[in-house]
C-alpha positions as CSV (number, residue, x, y, z in Angstrom):
1,X,-16.5,18.1,-18.0
2,X,-16.6,19.6,-21.4
3,X,-18.9,18.2,-24.1
4,X,-16.9,19.6,-26.9
5,X,-13.5,18.2,-27.9
6,X,-10.7,19.2,-30.2
7,X,-9.7,17.1,-33.1
8,X,-7.4,15.2,-30.8
9,X,-10.2,14.0,-28.5
10,X,-9.0,16.4,-25.9
11,X,-11.7,18.6,-24.2
12,X,-11.9,22.1,-25.7
13,X,-11.5,25.1,-23.4
14,X,-14.6,26.2,-21.5
15,X,-15.6,29.8,-21.0
16,X,-13.3,32.7,-21.9
17,X,-10.1,31.3,-23.4
18,X,-7.1,32.6,-25.3
19,X,-7.0,30.1,-28.2
20,X,-3.8,30.2,-30.2
21,X,-4.7,30.7,-33.9
22,X,-2.4,28.4,-35.9
23,X,-2.8,26.8,-39.3
24,X,-1.1,23.6,-38.0
25,X,-3.2,20.5,-37.8
26,X,-2.2,17.5,-35.8
27,X,-0.7,14.8,-37.9
28,X,-0.3,16.9,-41.0
29,X,3.4,15.9,-41.2
30,X,2.8,12.3,-40.4
31,X,3.4,9.3,-42.6
32,X,0.5,6.9,-42.7
33,X,1.2,3.6,-44.4
34,X,0.9,-0.1,-44.2
35,X,4.0,-2.3,-43.5
36,X,2.8,-5.9,-44.0
37,X,-0.2,-6.5,-41.6
38,X,0.7,-3.5,-39.5
39,X,-0.4,0.1,-40.0
40,X,1.9,3.0,-39.0
41,X,1.2,6.6,-38.3
42,X,4.5,8.4,-37.5
43,X,5.7,12.0,-37.4
44,X,8.4,11.7,-40.0
45,X,11.4,13.7,-38.7
46,X,10.9,12.9,-35.0
47,X,10.3,9.2,-35.3
48,X,12.9,8.5,-37.9
49,X,15.7,10.6,-36.3
50,X,15.1,9.3,-32.7
51,X,14.5,5.8,-33.9
52,X,17.6,5.5,-36.1
53,X,19.8,7.1,-33.5
54,X,18.6,4.7,-30.8
55,X,18.9,1.6,-33.1
56,X,22.5,2.7,-34.0
57,X,23.3,3.2,-30.3
58,X,22.1,-0.4,-29.5
59,X,24.1,-1.9,-32.3
60,X,27.2,0.1,-31.3
61,X,27.1,-1.0,-27.7
62,X,26.5,-4.7,-28.8
63,X,29.2,-4.7,-31.5
64,X,31.9,-2.8,-29.5
65,X,31.2,-3.5,-25.8
66,X,34.7,-2.7,-24.5
67,X,34.8,0.7,-26.3
68,X,31.2,1.4,-25.2
69,X,32.1,0.6,-21.6
70,X,35.1,2.9,-21.7
71,X,33.0,5.6,-23.1
72,X,30.3,5.3,-20.4
73,X,33.0,5.2,-17.7
74,X,34.4,8.5,-19.1
75,X,31.0,10.2,-19.8
76,X,29.5,10.4,-16.3
77,X,32.3,12.1,-14.4
78,X,33.0,14.3,-17.4
79,X,29.5,15.7,-17.5
80,X,28.9,15.9,-13.7
81,X,32.2,17.6,-13.0
82,X,31.7,20.2,-15.7
83,X,27.9,20.8,-15.4
84,X,27.0,20.0,-11.8
85,X,26.5,23.8,-11.2
86,X,24.1,23.9,-14.1
87,X,21.9,21.1,-12.8
88,X,21.9,22.6,-9.3
89,X,21.1,26.1,-10.5
90,X,18.3,24.9,-12.8
91,X,16.7,22.7,-10.2
92,X,16.7,25.6,-7.7
93,X,15.2,27.9,-10.3
94,X,12.4,25.4,-11.0
95,X,11.4,25.4,-7.3
96,X,11.5,29.2,-7.1
97,X,9.4,29.5,-10.2
98,X,6.8,27.1,-8.8
99,X,6.7,29.1,-5.5
100,X,6.3,32.3,-7.6
101,X,3.3,30.8,-9.5
102,X,1.6,29.9,-6.2
103,X,1.7,33.5,-4.9
104,X,1.3,35.3,-8.2
105,X,-2.0,36.6,-9.6
106,X,-1.8,33.9,-12.3
107,X,-2.4,31.3,-9.6
108,X,-6.1,31.9,-10.2
109,X,-5.9,30.7,-13.9
110,X,-7.9,27.6,-14.4
111,X,-6.6,24.8,-16.6
112,X,-9.2,24.2,-19.3
113,X,-10.8,27.6,-19.3
114,X,-12.3,29.7,-16.6
115,X,-15.5,27.7,-16.6
116,X,-13.8,24.3,-16.6
117,X,-14.6,21.8,-13.9
118,X,-12.1,19.1,-12.6
119,X,-12.3,15.8,-14.4
120,X,-11.6,14.0,-11.1
121,X,-12.5,14.7,-7.5
122,X,-9.8,15.4,-5.0
123,X,-9.5,11.9,-3.7
124,X,-9.1,10.4,-7.2
125,X,-6.7,13.1,-8.2
126,X,-4.6,12.7,-5.1
127,X,-4.5,9.0,-5.7
128,X,-3.2,9.5,-9.2
129,X,-0.6,12.0,-8.0
130,X,0.4,9.4,-5.4
131,X,0.7,6.9,-8.2
132,X,3.0,9.2,-10.1
133,X,5.2,9.5,-7.0
134,X,5.8,5.7,-6.9
135,X,8.2,3.8,-9.0
136,X,11.2,1.5,-9.2
137,X,13.3,4.3,-7.7
138,X,11.5,4.1,-4.4
139,X,12.0,0.4,-4.2
140,X,15.7,0.6,-5.1
141,X,16.5,3.7,-2.9
142,X,13.9,3.4,-0.1
143,X,16.4,1.7,2.2
144,X,19.7,2.1,0.3
145,X,19.8,5.9,0.2
146,X,19.0,6.8,3.8
147,X,21.3,4.0,5.0
148,X,24.1,5.2,2.6
149,X,23.9,8.8,3.7
150,X,23.6,7.9,7.4
151,X,26.6,5.5,7.1
152,X,28.9,8.0,5.3
153,X,27.9,10.8,7.6
154,X,28.6,8.7,10.7
155,X,31.8,7.3,9.2
156,X,30.8,3.7,8.5
157,X,30.5,1.5,5.4
158,X,28.3,3.2,2.8
159,X,28.3,0.6,0.0
160,X,29.8,-2.9,-0.4
161,X,32.5,-1.9,-3.0
162,X,35.9,-1.5,-1.4
163,X,34.7,-1.8,2.2
164,X,35.9,0.4,5.0
165,X,35.0,3.9,5.8
166,X,33.4,5.9,3.0
167,X,33.1,9.3,4.5
168,X,34.4,10.8,1.3
169,X,30.8,10.3,0.0
170,X,29.2,12.1,3.0
171,X,26.8,15.0,2.4
172,X,28.0,18.4,3.7
173,X,31.2,17.2,5.3
174,X,29.6,14.5,7.5
175,X,28.8,14.2,11.2
176,X,31.6,11.8,12.3
177,X,30.8,9.9,15.4
178,X,27.5,11.7,16.1
179,X,24.7,9.2,15.7
180,X,21.8,11.6,16.1
181,X,23.2,14.2,13.7
182,X,24.2,11.6,11.2
183,X,20.6,10.3,11.1
184,X,19.3,13.9,10.7
185,X,21.8,14.7,7.9
186,X,21.2,11.3,6.2
187,X,17.4,11.7,6.1
188,X,17.6,15.4,5.1
189,X,19.9,14.5,2.2
190,X,17.5,11.7,1.1
191,X,14.4,14.0,1.3
192,X,16.3,16.6,-0.6
193,X,16.5,14.2,-3.6
194,X,12.9,13.1,-3.4
195,X,11.1,16.2,-2.2
196,X,10.4,19.6,-3.7
197,X,13.1,19.7,-6.3
198,X,12.1,16.7,-8.4
199,X,8.4,17.5,-8.2
200,X,9.0,21.1,-9.2
201,X,10.7,19.7,-12.3
202,X,7.6,17.5,-13.0
203,X,5.2,20.4,-12.3
204,X,6.9,22.6,-14.9
205,X,6.4,20.1,-17.7
206,X,2.9,19.1,-16.6
207,X,1.8,22.7,-16.3
208,X,3.2,23.7,-19.7
209,X,1.5,20.7,-21.4
210,X,-1.8,21.4,-19.6
211,X,-1.8,25.1,-20.2
212,X,-1.1,25.0,-23.9
213,X,-3.3,22.0,-24.6
214,X,-6.4,22.7,-22.5
215,X,-6.3,26.5,-22.6
216,X,-4.6,27.3,-25.9
217,X,-5.9,24.4,-28.0
218,X,-2.6,23.1,-29.2
219,X,-1.6,19.4,-29.6
220,X,-0.5,17.4,-26.6
221,X,3.3,17.5,-27.5
222,X,6.3,19.0,-25.8
223,X,6.9,21.5,-28.6
224,X,3.4,23.1,-28.1
225,X,4.7,24.8,-24.9
226,X,7.2,26.8,-26.9
227,X,4.7,28.5,-29.3
228,X,5.0,31.8,-27.3
229,X,8.8,31.8,-27.9
230,X,9.1,30.4,-31.5
231,X,5.7,31.0,-33.0
232,X,4.9,28.9,-36.1
233,X,8.6,27.8,-36.3
234,X,7.7,25.3,-33.5
235,X,6.0,23.1,-36.1
236,X,9.3,22.9,-38.1
237,X,12.8,21.8,-37.2
238,X,12.9,23.9,-34.0
239,X,10.0,21.8,-32.7
240,X,11.4,18.6,-34.1
241,X,14.6,19.0,-32.1
242,X,12.6,19.7,-28.9
243,X,10.6,16.5,-29.3
244,X,13.6,14.4,-30.3
245,X,15.4,15.6,-27.1
246,X,12.3,14.7,-25.1
247,X,12.3,11.2,-26.7
248,X,16.0,10.6,-25.9
249,X,15.6,11.9,-22.3
250,X,12.5,9.8,-21.7
251,X,13.9,6.6,-23.2
252,X,17.2,6.7,-21.4
253,X,15.5,7.8,-18.1
254,X,13.2,4.8,-18.4
255,X,16.1,2.5,-19.3
256,X,18.0,3.6,-16.2
257,X,15.0,2.8,-14.0
258,X,14.5,-0.6,-15.7
259,X,18.2,-1.4,-15.2
260,X,17.9,-0.6,-11.5
261,X,14.8,-2.8,-11.3
262,X,16.5,-5.7,-12.9
263,X,19.5,-5.6,-10.6
264,X,17.2,-5.3,-7.5
265,X,14.9,-8.1,-8.7
266,X,18.0,-10.3,-9.3
267,X,19.3,-9.5,-5.8
268,X,15.9,-10.4,-4.3
269,X,15.6,-13.7,-6.2
270,X,19.2,-14.6,-5.1
271,X,18.3,-13.8,-1.4
272,X,15.1,-15.8,-1.5
273,X,15.8,-18.7,-3.9
274,X,19.5,-18.7,-4.6
275,X,19.1,-17.5,-8.2
276,X,22.6,-16.6,-9.5
277,X,23.4,-12.9,-9.7
278,X,25.1,-11.3,-12.7
279,X,24.6,-9.9,-16.2
280,X,23.1,-13.1,-17.6
281,X,20.3,-13.3,-15.1
282,X,19.7,-9.5,-15.4
283,X,19.4,-9.8,-19.2
284,X,16.9,-12.7,-18.8
285,X,14.9,-10.7,-16.3
286,X,14.7,-7.6,-18.5
287,X,13.8,-9.8,-21.5
288,X,11.0,-11.6,-19.6
289,X,9.6,-8.5,-18.0
290,X,9.7,-6.6,-21.3
291,X,7.6,-9.5,-22.8
292,X,5.1,-9.0,-20.0
293,X,5.1,-5.3,-20.7
294,X,4.3,-6.1,-24.4
295,X,1.3,-8.0,-23.3
296,X,0.2,-5.0,-21.2
297,X,0.7,-2.7,-24.2
298,X,-1.4,-5.0,-26.4
299,X,-4.2,-5.0,-23.8
300,X,-4.4,-1.2,-23.8
301,X,-4.5,1.3,-21.0
302,X,-7.7,0.0,-19.3
303,X,-6.9,-3.7,-19.6
304,X,-3.2,-3.4,-19.0
305,X,-1.4,-0.7,-17.2
306,X,-4.5,0.6,-15.3
307,X,-5.1,-2.9,-13.8
308,X,-1.4,-3.4,-13.0
309,X,-1.1,0.1,-11.4
310,X,-4.1,-0.6,-9.1
311,X,-2.5,-3.9,-8.1
312,X,0.8,-2.3,-7.5
313,X,-0.7,0.6,-5.5
314,X,-2.5,-1.9,-3.2
315,X,0.7,-4.0,-2.7
316,X,2.8,-1.0,-2.0
317,X,0.4,0.4,0.5
318,X,0.1,-2.9,2.3
319,X,3.9,-3.3,2.5
320,X,4.3,0.2,3.8
321,X,1.6,-0.3,6.5
322,X,3.2,-3.7,7.4
323,X,6.7,-2.3,7.9
324,X,5.2,0.7,9.8
325,X,3.3,-1.5,12.2
326,X,5.8,-4.4,12.8
327,X,8.8,-2.1,12.7
328,X,9.8,0.6,15.2
329,X,6.5,2.4,14.9
330,X,7.1,5.3,17.3
331,X,10.6,5.8,16.1
332,X,9.4,6.0,12.5
333,X,6.6,8.5,13.3
334,X,8.9,10.7,15.4
335,X,11.6,10.3,12.8
336,X,9.2,11.4,10.0
337,X,8.7,14.8,11.7
338,X,12.3,15.2,12.7
339,X,13.4,14.4,9.1
340,X,11.2,17.1,7.7
341,X,12.6,19.6,10.1
342,X,16.1,18.5,9.3
343,X,15.3,18.9,5.6
344,X,14.2,22.5,6.1
345,X,17.3,23.2,8.1
346,X,19.7,21.7,5.6
347,X,17.9,22.7,2.4
348,X,19.9,26.0,1.7
349,X,23.2,24.2,2.1
350,X,22.2,21.1,0.1
351,X,20.8,23.2,-2.8
352,X,23.9,25.5,-2.9
353,X,26.0,24.8,-6.1
354,X,28.9,27.1,-5.1
355,X,32.0,26.1,-3.2
356,X,30.9,22.6,-2.4
357,X,33.6,20.4,-0.7
358,X,31.4,17.3,-0.7
359,X,32.1,16.8,-4.4
360,X,31.4,13.0,-4.5
361,X,28.0,13.6,-2.9
362,X,27.0,16.7,-4.9
363,X,28.1,15.2,-8.2
364,X,27.6,11.5,-7.7
365,X,24.2,11.8,-6.0
366,X,22.6,15.1,-6.5
367,X,23.6,15.9,-10.1
368,X,22.7,12.4,-11.1
369,X,19.3,12.7,-9.5
370,X,18.4,16.0,-11.1
371,X,19.4,14.6,-14.5
372,X,17.3,11.5,-13.8
373,X,14.2,13.5,-12.8
374,X,14.6,15.8,-15.8
375,X,14.8,12.7,-18.1
376,X,11.6,11.4,-16.5
377,X,9.8,14.8,-16.8
378,X,8.2,14.3,-20.2
379,X,6.8,11.0,-19.1
380,X,5.5,12.0,-15.6
381,X,4.6,15.5,-16.7
382,X,2.3,14.3,-19.5
383,X,0.6,11.9,-17.1
384,X,0.0,14.6,-14.5
385,X,-1.2,17.0,-17.2
386,X,-3.8,14.5,-18.5
387,X,-5.4,14.1,-15.1
388,X,-5.3,17.8,-13.9
389,X,-7.7,19.6,-16.2
390,X,-10.1,21.9,-14.3
391,X,-7.6,22.8,-11.5
392,X,-6.3,26.3,-10.9
393,X,-2.6,26.9,-11.4
394,X,-2.3,27.5,-7.7
395,X,-3.9,24.3,-6.4
396,X,-2.2,22.4,-9.2
397,X,1.3,23.5,-8.2
398,X,0.7,23.2,-4.5
399,X,-0.7,19.7,-4.8
400,X,1.8,18.4,-7.3
401,X,4.7,19.7,-5.1
402,X,3.3,18.5,-1.8
403,X,1.3,15.3,-2.2
404,X,3.9,13.2,-4.0
405,X,6.7,14.7,-2.0
406,X,5.0,13.7,1.3
407,X,4.4,10.2,-0.1
408,X,8.1,9.9,-1.0
409,X,9.2,11.3,2.4
410,X,6.8,8.9,4.2
411,X,8.2,5.9,2.2
412,X,11.8,6.8,2.9
413,X,11.1,7.4,6.6
414,X,9.4,4.1,7.0
415,X,11.8,1.9,5.1
416,X,15.0,3.9,5.6
417,X,14.1,4.7,9.2
418,X,13.5,1.0,10.0
419,X,16.9,0.0,8.6
420,X,18.7,2.7,10.5
421,X,16.9,1.7,13.7
422,X,18.0,-1.9,13.2
423,X,21.6,-0.6,13.2
424,X,21.4,1.7,16.1
425,X,19.1,-0.2,18.4
426,X,19.5,-3.9,17.4
427,X,23.1,-3.9,16.2
428,X,22.1,-5.5,12.9
429,X,24.3,-4.2,10.1
430,X,23.1,-6.5,7.2
431,X,21.4,-3.6,5.4
432,X,24.3,-1.3,6.2
433,X,26.9,-3.6,4.7
434,X,25.0,-5.0,1.7
435,X,25.1,-3.7,-1.8
436,X,22.6,-1.0,-2.8
437,X,20.2,-3.4,-4.6
438,X,20.2,-5.8,-1.6
439,X,19.6,-3.4,1.3
440,X,15.8,-3.6,1.1
441,X,15.7,-7.4,1.4
442,X,18.3,-7.4,4.2
443,X,16.0,-4.9,6.1
444,X,12.9,-7.0,5.5
445,X,14.8,-10.1,6.5
446,X,14.9,-8.9,10.1
447,X,11.1,-8.4,10.3
448,X,8.4,-11.1,10.7
449,X,7.2,-12.9,7.6
450,X,10.4,-12.0,5.8
451,X,10.0,-14.5,3.0
452,X,6.5,-13.2,2.1
453,X,7.4,-9.5,2.3
454,X,10.6,-10.0,0.3
455,X,8.6,-11.8,-2.4
456,X,6.1,-8.9,-2.4
457,X,9.0,-6.6,-2.8
458,X,10.2,-8.5,-5.9
459,X,6.7,-8.4,-7.3
460,X,6.5,-4.7,-6.7
461,X,9.8,-4.1,-8.6
462,X,8.6,-6.3,-11.5
463,X,5.2,-4.6,-11.8
464,X,6.7,-1.1,-11.5
465,X,9.0,-2.2,-14.3
466,X,6.0,-3.3,-16.5
467,X,3.9,-0.2,-15.8
468,X,6.8,2.2,-16.3
469,X,7.7,0.5,-19.6
470,X,4.1,0.5,-20.8
471,X,3.3,4.1,-19.8
472,X,6.6,5.3,-21.1
473,X,6.0,3.6,-24.4
474,X,2.7,5.4,-24.7
475,X,4.3,8.8,-24.0
476,X,7.2,8.3,-26.5
477,X,4.7,7.0,-29.1
478,X,2.5,10.1,-28.6
479,X,5.5,12.4,-29.1
480,X,6.8,10.5,-32.2
481,X,3.3,10.4,-33.6
482,X,3.0,14.2,-33.7
483,X,0.7,14.4,-30.6
484,X,-1.7,11.7,-31.7
485,X,-3.0,9.7,-28.8
486,X,-4.5,7.0,-30.9
487,X,-1.5,5.9,-33.0
488,X,-1.3,2.2,-34.1
489,X,-0.3,-0.2,-31.3
490,X,2.7,-1.7,-33.1
491,X,4.5,1.7,-32.8
492,X,4.2,1.4,-29.0
493,X,5.4,-2.2,-29.2
494,X,8.5,-0.9,-31.0
495,X,9.3,1.6,-28.3
496,X,8.6,-1.0,-25.5
497,X,11.1,-3.4,-27.1
498,X,13.8,-0.7,-27.5
499,X,13.4,0.5,-23.9
500,X,14.3,-3.1,-22.8
501,X,17.1,-3.3,-25.4
502,X,18.7,0.0,-24.3
503,X,18.6,-1.2,-20.6
504,X,20.3,-4.5,-21.6
505,X,23.1,-2.9,-23.7
506,X,23.8,-0.3,-21.0
507,X,24.0,-3.0,-18.3
508,X,26.3,-5.1,-20.5
509,X,28.4,-2.1,-21.4
510,X,29.1,-0.8,-18.0
511,X,26.5,-1.8,-15.4
512,X,24.7,0.8,-13.3
513,X,27.4,3.3,-14.1
514,X,26.6,3.2,-17.8
515,X,22.9,3.7,-17.0
516,X,23.7,6.7,-14.9
517,X,26.1,8.1,-17.6
518,X,23.4,8.1,-20.3
519,X,20.7,9.6,-18.2
520,X,23.0,12.4,-17.2
521,X,24.1,13.1,-20.7
522,X,20.5,13.1,-22.1
523,X,19.2,15.1,-19.1
524,X,21.7,17.9,-19.8
525,X,20.3,19.3,-23.0
526,X,16.7,18.7,-21.8
527,X,17.5,20.9,-18.8
528,X,17.8,23.8,-21.3
529,X,14.4,22.9,-22.7
530,X,12.9,23.1,-19.2
531,X,14.4,26.5,-18.6
532,X,12.9,27.8,-21.8
533,X,9.6,26.2,-20.8
534,X,9.5,28.3,-17.6
535,X,9.6,31.5,-19.8
536,X,7.0,30.0,-22.1
537,X,4.6,29.3,-19.2
538,X,5.1,32.9,-18.0
539,X,4.3,34.2,-21.5
540,X,1.3,32.0,-21.8
541,X,-0.2,32.9,-18.5
542,X,0.0,36.6,-19.2
543,X,-2.8,36.3,-21.8
544,X,-5.1,34.2,-19.6
545,X,-8.2,35.5,-17.9
546,X,-7.8,35.4,-14.1
């Protein structure tokens, strides 16, 4: 590891490096002052614009809930129907760009300089990439997505709303009446949403941040990646807009995940203890869990989110092993391999944006997912960048694409495969007929120790909620503090509170549909940012010693 550091506390490049010569100093545009007992250190335009817009949004949704609900109901289909091709094309391009980097001569470039050594060994690094691949989404969709795609492909009930056959939501025109093909198609569609495409999105952001921070000596902010394109203008309003878009995307992406977590925790508590379901309970849950997240924020990274992450990783691993062993073990293991082969077979058709007849699936599922992953990319990308110094571009891209993807595929195969097996072999349709947020608990209810495992599932959802909120607050705070990683804690508290507030007003204003509408609308402009980021990475790598 490097002994020298930059003025940000980030290790300086080691060996031959192409340092960008800029007069900009981190924090030079910041406002440092005291508000009562609290100190603040904020990047003036980025913090004020993003903060004021989000505060105004919260008050608008609370003051005019009916109008806000109508707006959310209009927004999602309007964006997905007009720009689904753009989300598809961009995500495909990100995968191709990552594959190009793996085979290109620039794959030998080492992040941190050509003499840099990795900060973490392979085992520790893989564990952190695994942690990045876990989240509320896996808990919410681990059973519900494979089951929904299988059901619609086969011609059964996909979700509780409306009842009856929902083959209109089937991927690629369905496989009506063919059990085996419906399973293959359902698992392939699920892996498509959790495999190479989302992790290519994360890899782009992570590589850009790592390259321009560790090799070029620039601040750890999203705007730094665009120096090869915009030059010194990146420190002005061009960069301000980029960082503001990153804040909006991250905050609404996190709020969407928190909203999903609240609805699933509510469903689990209702299943176990009879707690009433509905908006009131969900608001109470979000408020209570945000309060726990605040405690984690105040305890800092080592005393808060690190401890909770380790607990969550252990619980998630134990739950995964338990379901694998007490569930249909051989069916899961053979299904894992079969699902991967089905994914490879169906990948060209699933990723094709042209002439799609499965509009509900491609717009309602895939376009939403790509926008959601793009919204999370500043958050996850910054985390991956901070733990990947010392790796070559080639091993970085290969591992970031494959390790978390395989974890996600394994999780979906174990949980989703078990639920599908319960339908086909045991005739149990509880997980098939239940609402999305309840499918996990219905599946666990058919296994031994159902009460214990369901309670562990609720705990996992809650702790994922806390760690996501805490870590997301840190990333947003870093961006709105001009790249400073040691900004005053009250600023992170501010963002933590507003993540919960945004999740609440979106749930009240339109439920999960409102959450999805906002993540799609904020993910759209940030998709343009990521496309430009690919070009910036290419430009930045051209001057690196290989």
